[in-house]
NUKOL-955013 format. One record per atom (N, C-alpha, C): residue number from 1; residue in one letter; chain; atom name; x, y, z. Coordinates in steps of 0.02 Angstrom, whole numbers, plus 50000, padded with zeros to 5 digits. Layout:
NUKOL-955013
[r NUM, a, A, CA, [X, Y, Z]],
...
//
This chain:
NUKOL-955013
[r 1, m, A, N, [54937, 47809, 50635]],
[r 1, m, A, CA, [54908, 47752, 50604]],
[r 1, m, A, C, [54919, 47759, 50529]],
[r 2, a, A, N, [54938, 47704, 50498]],
[r 2, a, A, CA, [54948, 47704, 50425]],
[r 2, a, A, C, [54925, 47637, 50397]],
[r 3, s, A, N, [54899, 47638, 50336]],
[r 3, s, A, CA, [54878, 47576, 50304]],
[r 3, s, A, C, [54902, 47575, 50232]],
[r 4, n, A, N, [54906, 47514, 50205]],
[r 4, n, A, CA, [54929, 47507, 50137]],
[r 4, n, A, C, [54903, 47441, 50110]],
[r 5, t, A, N, [54894, 47439, 50045]],
[r 5, t, A, CA, [54876, 47376, 50011]],
[r 5, t, A, C, [54932, 47359, 49963]],
[r 6, y, A, N, [54944, 47295, 49954]],
[r 6, y, A, CA, [54994, 47272, 49907]],
[r 6, y, A, C, [54970, 47207, 49878]],
[r 7, l, A, N, [54960, 47206, 49812]],
[r 7, l, A, CA, [54931, 47149, 49778]],
[r 7, l, A, C, [54865, 47131, 49812]],
[r 8, e, A, N, [54859, 47072, 49842]],
[r 8, e, A, CA, [54796, 47052, 49874]],
[r 8, e, A, C, [54798, 47061, 49950]],
[r 9, g, A, N, [54854, 47087, 49977]],
[r 9, g, A, CA, [54862, 47093, 50049]],
[r 9, g, A, C, [54851, 47164, 50074]],
[r 10, r, A, N, [54840, 47170, 50139]],
[r 10, r, A, CA, [54831, 47234, 50171]],
[r 10, r, A, C, [54874, 47236, 50234]],
[r 11, t, A, N, [54896, 47295, 50252]],
[r 11, t, A, CA, [54936, 47303, 50313]],
[r 11, t, A, C, [54917, 47367, 50348]],
[r 12, v, A, N, [54925, 47368, 50414]],
[r 12, v, A, CA, [54911, 47427, 50454]],
[r 12, v, A, C, [54966, 47434, 50507]],
[r 13, y, A, N, [54987, 47495, 50517]],
[r 13, y, A, CA, [55035, 47511, 50570]],
[r 13, y, A, C, [54999, 47557, 50619]],
[r 14, i, A, N, [54999, 47539, 50683]],
[r 14, i, A, CA, [54968, 47580, 50735]],
[r 14, i, A, C, [55019, 47590, 50790]],
[r 15, s, A, N, [55026, 47651, 50813]],
[r 15, s, A, CA, [55072, 47666, 50867]],
[r 15, s, A, C, [55038, 47710, 50919]],
[r 16, g, A, N, [55049, 47693, 50982]],
[r 16, g, A, CA, [55024, 47735, 51036]],
[r 16, g, A, C, [54949, 47736, 51044]],
[r 17, l, A, N, [54917, 47680, 51033]],
[r 17, l, A, CA, [54844, 47676, 51039]],
[r 17, l, A, C, [54827, 47658, 51111]],
[r 18, p, A, N, [54805, 47706, 51152]],
[r 18, p, A, CA, [54790, 47691, 51222]],
[r 18, p, A, C, [54725, 47650, 51227]],
[r 19, y, A, N, [54716, 47617, 51284]],
[r 19, y, A, CA, [54655, 47577, 51293]],
[r 19, y, A, C, [54596, 47622, 51312]],
[r 20, y, A, N, [54548, 47622, 51268]],
[r 20, y, A, CA, [54481, 47651, 51279]],
[r 20, y, A, C, [54433, 47605, 51243]],
[r 21, a, A, N, [54372, 47603, 51266]],
[r 21, a, A, CA, [54322, 47560, 51232]],
[r 21, a, A, C, [54316, 47579, 51158]],
[r 22, e, A, N, [54317, 47643, 51143]],
[r 22, e, A, CA, [54311, 47665, 51073]],
[r 22, e, A, C, [54371, 47640, 51032]],
[r 23, n, A, N, [54430, 47638, 51062]],
[r 23, n, A, CA, [54489, 47615, 51026]],
[r 23, n, A, C, [54487, 47540, 51012]],
[r 24, t, A, N, [54454, 47502, 51056]],
[r 24, t, A, CA, [54447, 47430, 51042]],
[r 24, t, A, C, [54404, 47420, 50980]],
[r 25, r, A, N, [54355, 47463, 50970]],
[r 25, r, A, CA, [54313, 47459, 50910]],
[r 25, r, A, C, [54355, 47475, 50848]],
[r 26, i, A, N, [54399, 47524, 50853]],
[r 26, i, A, CA, [54443, 47540, 50797]],
[r 26, i, A, C, [54488, 47481, 50781]],
[r 27, l, A, N, [54517, 47451, 50833]],
[r 27, l, A, CA, [54560, 47393, 50823]],
[r 27, l, A, C, [54522, 47334, 50792]],
[r 28, h, A, N, [54461, 47324, 50813]],
[r 28, h, A, CA, [54418, 47271, 50784]],
[r 28, h, A, C, [54408, 47283, 50709]],
[r 29, k, A, N, [54392, 47345, 50691]],
[r 29, k, A, CA, [54382, 47361, 50620]],
[r 29, k, A, C, [54447, 47352, 50580]],
[r 30, v, A, N, [54503, 47371, 50610]],
[r 30, v, A, CA, [54568, 47364, 50576]],
[r 30, v, A, C, [54583, 47290, 50564]],
[r 31, i, A, N, [54572, 47248, 50614]],
[r 31, i, A, CA, [54585, 47176, 50606]],
[r 31, i, A, C, [54542, 47146, 50551]],
[r 32, l, A, N, [54478, 47164, 50550]],
[r 32, l, A, CA, [54434, 47139, 50497]],
[r 32, l, A, C, [54457, 47163, 50428]],
[r 33, w, A, N, [54478, 47226, 50424]],
[r 33, w, A, CA, [54500, 47254, 50359]],
[r 33, w, A, C, [54563, 47218, 50335]],
[r 34, v, A, N, [54612, 47208, 50380]],
[r 34, v, A, CA, [54674, 47174, 50361]],
[r 34, v, A, C, [54660, 47103, 50337]],
[r 35, c, A, N, [54612, 47070, 50367]],
[r 35, c, A, CA, [54595, 47000, 50349]],
[r 35, c, A, C, [54547, 46997, 50289]],
[r 36, n, A, N, [54532, 47053, 50258]],
[r 36, n, A, CA, [54484, 47057, 50203]],
[r 36, n, A, C, [54416, 47030, 50224]],
[r 37, k, A, N, [54397, 47043, 50286]],
[r 37, k, A, CA, [54331, 47022, 50312]],
[r 37, k, A, C, [54291, 47081, 50335]],
[r 38, d, A, N, [54304, 47140, 50307]],
[r 38, d, A, CA, [54268, 47199, 50328]],
[r 38, d, A, C, [54193, 47195, 50315]],
[r 39, q, A, N, [54171, 47150, 50271]],
[r 39, q, A, CA, [54100, 47141, 50258]],
[r 39, q, A, C, [54065, 47107, 50318]],
[r 40, s, A, N, [54103, 47077, 50363]],
[r 40, s, A, CA, [54073, 47044, 50421]],
[r 40, s, A, C, [54076, 47088, 50484]],
[r 41, l, A, N, [54081, 47153, 50475]],
[r 41, l, A, CA, [54085, 47199, 50532]],
[r 41, l, A, C, [54024, 47193, 50578]],
[r 42, h, A, N, [53966, 47181, 50550]],
[r 42, h, A, CA, [53906, 47177, 50591]],
[r 42, h, A, C, [53885, 47105, 50606]],
[r 43, e, A, N, [53934, 47062, 50615]],
[r 43, e, A, CA, [53921, 46994, 50639]],
[r 43, e, A, C, [53952, 46989, 50708]],
[r 44, w, A, N, [53913, 46970, 50756]],
[r 44, w, A, CA, [53935, 46963, 50825]],
[r 44, w, A, C, [53968, 47028, 50850]],
[r 45, c, A, N, [53929, 47081, 50847]],
[r 45, c, A, CA, [53954, 47146, 50867]],
[r 45, c, A, C, [53898, 47185, 50901]],
[r 46, s, A, N, [53916, 47232, 50943]],
[r 46, s, A, CA, [53867, 47277, 50973]],
[r 46, s, A, C, [53883, 47348, 50950]],
[r 47, e, A, N, [53831, 47387, 50943]],
[r 47, e, A, CA, [53840, 47456, 50919]],
[r 47, e, A, C, [53877, 47499, 50971]],
[r 48, n, A, N, [53864, 47486, 51034]],
[r 48, n, A, CA, [53894, 47524, 51089]],
[r 48, n, A, C, [53961, 47493, 51108]],
[r 49, p, A, N, [54016, 47529, 51103]],
[r 49, p, A, CA, [54081, 47499, 51119]],
[r 49, p, A, C, [54089, 47483, 51194]],
[r 50, e, A, N, [54044, 47507, 51236]],
[r 50, e, A, CA, [54047, 47490, 51307]],
[r 50, e, A, C, [54017, 47421, 51322]],
[r 51, t, A, N, [53989, 47389, 51271]],
[r 51, t, A, CA, [53962, 47322, 51279]],
[r 51, t, A, C, [53999, 47275, 51232]],
[r 52, e, A, N, [54003, 47212, 51251]],
[r 52, e, A, CA, [54038, 47162, 51211]],
[r 52, e, A, C, [53994, 47102, 51198]],
[r 53, i, A, N, [54012, 47064, 51147]],
[r 53, i, A, CA, [53978, 47001, 51133]],
[r 53, i, A, C, [54029, 46945, 51140]],
[r 54, h, A, N, [54012, 46896, 51180]],
[r 54, h, A, CA, [54054, 46836, 51189]],
[r 54, h, A, C, [54017, 46778, 51157]],
[r 55, v, A, N, [54047, 46746, 51107]],
[r 55, v, A, CA, [54015, 46692, 51070]],
[r 55, v, A, C, [54045, 46625, 51090]],
[r 56, y, A, N, [54002, 46576, 51101]],
[r 56, y, A, CA, [54022, 46508, 51119]],
[r 56, y, A, C, [53990, 46460, 51068]],
[r 57, p, A, N, [54023, 46452, 51009]],
[r 57, p, A, CA, [53993, 46413, 50955]],
[r 57, p, A, C, [53980, 46340, 50972]],
[r 58, e, A, N, [54023, 46310, 51014]],
[r 58, e, A, CA, [54012, 46240, 51031]],
[r 58, e, A, C, [53948, 46229, 51071]],
[r 59, r, A, N, [53923, 46281, 51104]],
[r 59, r, A, CA, [53861, 46278, 51142]],
[r 59, r, A, C, [53803, 46313, 51108]],
[r 60, k, A, N, [53818, 46346, 51051]],
[r 60, k, A, CA, [53767, 46386, 51015]],
[r 60, k, A, C, [53738, 46441, 51061]],
[r 61, l, A, N, [53783, 46472, 51100]],
[r 61, l, A, CA, [53763, 46525, 51146]],
[r 61, l, A, C, [53806, 46587, 51134]],
[r 62, y, A, N, [53778, 46644, 51152]],
[r 62, y, A, CA, [53817, 46706, 51155]],
[r 62, y, A, C, [53792, 46748, 51212]],
[r 63, a, A, N, [53838, 46789, 51238]],
[r 63, a, A, CA, [53822, 46832, 51294]],
[r 63, a, A, C, [53837, 46904, 51274]],
[r 64, v, A, N, [53793, 46949, 51295]],
[r 64, v, A, CA, [53805, 47021, 51286]],
[r 64, v, A, C, [53822, 47047, 51356]],
[r 65, v, A, N, [53879, 47082, 51361]],
[r 65, v, A, CA, [53906, 47102, 51425]],
[r 65, v, A, C, [53913, 47178, 51429]],
[r 66, n, A, N, [53890, 47206, 51484]],
[r 66, n, A, CA, [53901, 47277, 51498]],
[r 66, n, A, C, [53961, 47280, 51545]],
[r 67, n, A, N, [54016, 47308, 51522]],
[r 67, n, A, CA, [54077, 47311, 51561]],
[r 67, n, A, C, [54084, 47375, 51602]],
[r 68, t, A, N, [54030, 47412, 51610]],
[r 68, t, A, CA, [54035, 47477, 51643]],
[r 68, t, A, C, [53994, 47479, 51707]],
[r 69, p, A, N, [54006, 47528, 51750]],
[r 69, p, A, CA, [53966, 47537, 51810]],
[r 69, p, A, C, [53903, 47578, 51798]],
[r 70, k, A, N, [53884, 47587, 51734]],
[r 70, k, A, CA, [53823, 47625, 51717]],
[r 70, k, A, C, [53780, 47583, 51671]],
[r 71, p, A, N, [53713, 47593, 51673]],
[r 71, p, A, CA, [53670, 47558, 51625]],
[r 71, p, A, C, [53689, 47578, 51554]],
[r 72, q, A, N, [53682, 47531, 51508]],
[r 72, q, A, CA, [53699, 47544, 51437]],
[r 72, q, A, C, [53643, 47520, 51392]],
[r 73, e, A, N, [53634, 47554, 51337]],
[r 73, e, A, CA, [53589, 47533, 51283]],
[r 73, e, A, C, [53632, 47519, 51222]],
[r 74, t, A, N, [53613, 47468, 51184]],
[r 74, t, A, CA, [53650, 47451, 51124]],
[r 74, t, A, C, [53606, 47416, 51074]],
[r 75, t, A, N, [53630, 47411, 51013]],
[r 75, t, A, CA, [53600, 47368, 50962]],
[r 75, t, A, C, [53648, 47311, 50952]],
[r 76, v, A, N, [53622, 47250, 50956]],
[r 76, v, A, CA, [53662, 47190, 50950]],
[r 76, v, A, C, [53655, 47163, 50879]],
[r 77, f, A, N, [53711, 47147, 50848]],
[r 77, f, A, CA, [53711, 47117, 50781]],
[r 77, f, A, C, [53737, 47046, 50788]],
[r 78, a, A, N, [53691, 46997, 50787]],
[r 78, a, A, CA, [53709, 46927, 50785]],
[r 78, a, A, C, [53714, 46908, 50711]],
[r 79, t, A, N, [53730, 46847, 50695]],
[r 79, t, A, CA, [53739, 46829, 50625]],
[r 79, t, A, C, [53674, 46833, 50585]],
[r 80, d, A, N, [53618, 46819, 50617]],
[r 80, d, A, CA, [53555, 46816, 50580]],
[r 80, d, A, C, [53503, 46866, 50604]],
[r 81, k, A, N, [53518, 46906, 50655]],
[r 81, k, A, CA, [53469, 46954, 50679]],
[r 81, k, A, C, [53502, 47015, 50710]],
[r 82, k, A, N, [53461, 47066, 50720]],
[r 82, k, A, CA, [53483, 47128, 50750]],
[r 82, k, A, C, [53428, 47149, 50799]],
[r 83, f, A, N, [53448, 47169, 50860]],
[r 83, f, A, CA, [53397, 47190, 50908]],
[r 83, f, A, C, [53427, 47240, 50958]],
[r 84, k, A, N, [53383, 47280, 50988]],
[r 84, k, A, CA, [53403, 47329, 51037]],
[r 84, k, A, C, [53400, 47297, 51107]],
[r 85, l, A, N, [53444, 47321, 51150]],
[r 85, l, A, CA, [53450, 47291, 51216]],
[r 85, l, A, C, [53471, 47344, 51267]],
[r 86, k, A, N, [53442, 47341, 51327]],
[r 86, k, A, CA, [53463, 47382, 51383]],
[r 86, k, A, C, [53492, 47336, 51435]],
[r 87, l, A, N, [53551, 47355, 51460]],
[r 87, l, A, CA, [53585, 47315, 51512]],
[r 87, l, A, C, [53600, 47359, 51572]],
[r 88, e, A, N, [53586, 47333, 51631]],
[r 88, e, A, CA, [53604, 47368, 51692]],
[r 88, e, A, C, [53680, 47365, 51700]],
[r 89, e, A, N, [53706, 47403, 51748]],
[r 89, e, A, CA, [53778, 47404, 51759]],
[r 89, e, A, C, [53805, 47335, 51774]],
[r 90, g, A, N, [53858, 47316, 51739]],
[r 90, g, A, CA, [53891, 47251, 51749]],
[r 90, g, A, C, [53848, 47191, 51729]],
[r 91, a, A, N, [53794, 47201, 51694]],
[r 91, a, A, CA, [53748, 47147, 51678]],
[r 91, a, A, C, [53773, 47104, 51620]],
[r 92, l, A, N, [53745, 47043, 51617]],
[r 92, l, A, CA, [53762, 46994, 51566]],
[r 92, l, A, C, [53696, 46963, 51543]],
[r 93, a, A, N, [53685, 46960, 51478]],
[r 93, a, A, CA, [53623, 46929, 51451]],
[r 93, a, A, C, [53643, 46874, 51403]],
[r 94, w, A, N, [53613, 46814, 51413]],
[r 94, w, A, CA, [53629, 46756, 51372]],
[r 94, w, A, C, [53576, 46745, 51319]],
[r 95, y, A, N, [53598, 46721, 51259]],
[r 95, y, A, CA, [53552, 46705, 51204]],
[r 95, y, A, C, [53575, 46643, 51168]],
[r 96, e, A, N, [53527, 46606, 51140]],
[r 96, e, A, CA, [53543, 46549, 51098]],
[r 96, e, A, C, [53539, 46570, 51025]],
[r 97, y, A, N, [53576, 46536, 50983]],
[r 97, y, A, CA, [53571, 46548, 50911]],
[r 97, y, A, C, [53570, 46483, 50874]],
//
């Protein structure tokens, strides 16, 4: 992995990044950094990489999803709030915003 800045732009080169939940979090951070949006890291994000947030802005809804066969605990970062959540295996929890 390598990164560089040039004038107002940023670039990242990644090679051989296998799929793991932790690596998706790294990729998420890299994308935000390249787009100069690293300050929005804690918007629509979960602390636990085994859980995801799916946002549906046209409905003002979001879902927190546990993608594993084990119960998970996480902290959810929505745009205006932060809260702790426990999800059973494969569970999905819906919220309005």
